[in-house]
N, C-alpha and C positions, 0 to 999 in steps of 0.2 A: 504494500500500500504506500501511499505518499501522494505528493502533489508536485507539479512542476510550475514554477513561476516564469512565464514567458514575458520577456521585456522587449518593447518595441520603441523606435524613435519616431514613429508616425502612428496615428490612431488606426488600429486594425478593425476590420469587420469580423467580429467573432460570432460563433454560434449562439443561439438562444440558450437560456438556462435549461439544463438536463439534456441538451443535445450533444452529440459527439464533437470533440474538439477537432476543428479542421481549418486550415489556413488556405486562402487563395494563393496562387503563385505571386500575385502582386504584393499581398501583405507579407509574404515570406521574405521579400526584399528588405523589409524594415526590422527584421529580428535582430536585436542587439545581443541577446544571449538568453540562456535558460538556467535557472537555479533549481536544483532538485532538493526537496525536503522529504526525507524518507524515514526519519526517526522522530517520533512525537512523544512527549511526556504528558501523562494524564494529570490534570489538576482539578479534580472533582467534576465541575461542570464544564471544563474547558480542556483543550489540549494545546501544547506549545511545541512547535517544531523550529529547528534552527539549522542553518547552514552557515558556515563561517569560512573565511579565507577563500571566497569564490570571486576572484577578481574578474570583472566583466568590463573591459574598456568600452566606452560609448561616446557617441556624438549625438547631441539632441538637435534635431532639425528645426524645432520651433520653441525651444526652451522647456519642453516637457518630455517626460517618458510615459509610456502607456504599458499596461500590464494585463495579462490574462492568466488565469489559473486553470491548469489541466489536471484532473484527478487521474491517478494511475490505477485506481481500482474503484469499487463502489464506495463513495464517501459516506461517512457517518455524521454529516453536518445536520443539525436539527433544522426543521423547516423554519423559515423566517430569519435564520441567522446567517450573517455574511462573514466570510473569512476576512481577517485583517492582516495586513503585512506591514512590517516596520523594516526600514533599511537605513544603513549608514553609507553615505556616499562621500568618498574621499577624492579630493582634487589631486590629479596626477602631477608629477614633476615636470 
């Protein structure tokens, strides 16, 4: 199980909720990188996953980054709950 965080430098057209993750050829041109979260820690009503030391160099085309989450198996996210992602972005040398 786990999730992949897909990072784009242009707003992609992603599938509707509960549909299979699929990118158009055009949207695939704007993929900056993918971070995989495969280990989660249970915290009573929540889970926390972490990936560290995953350098993904990027250039933002419009001052923004865009994200899509891809479930690698059947997710156990409660109805009405939205996953949250936190990132640390470091400026390169």
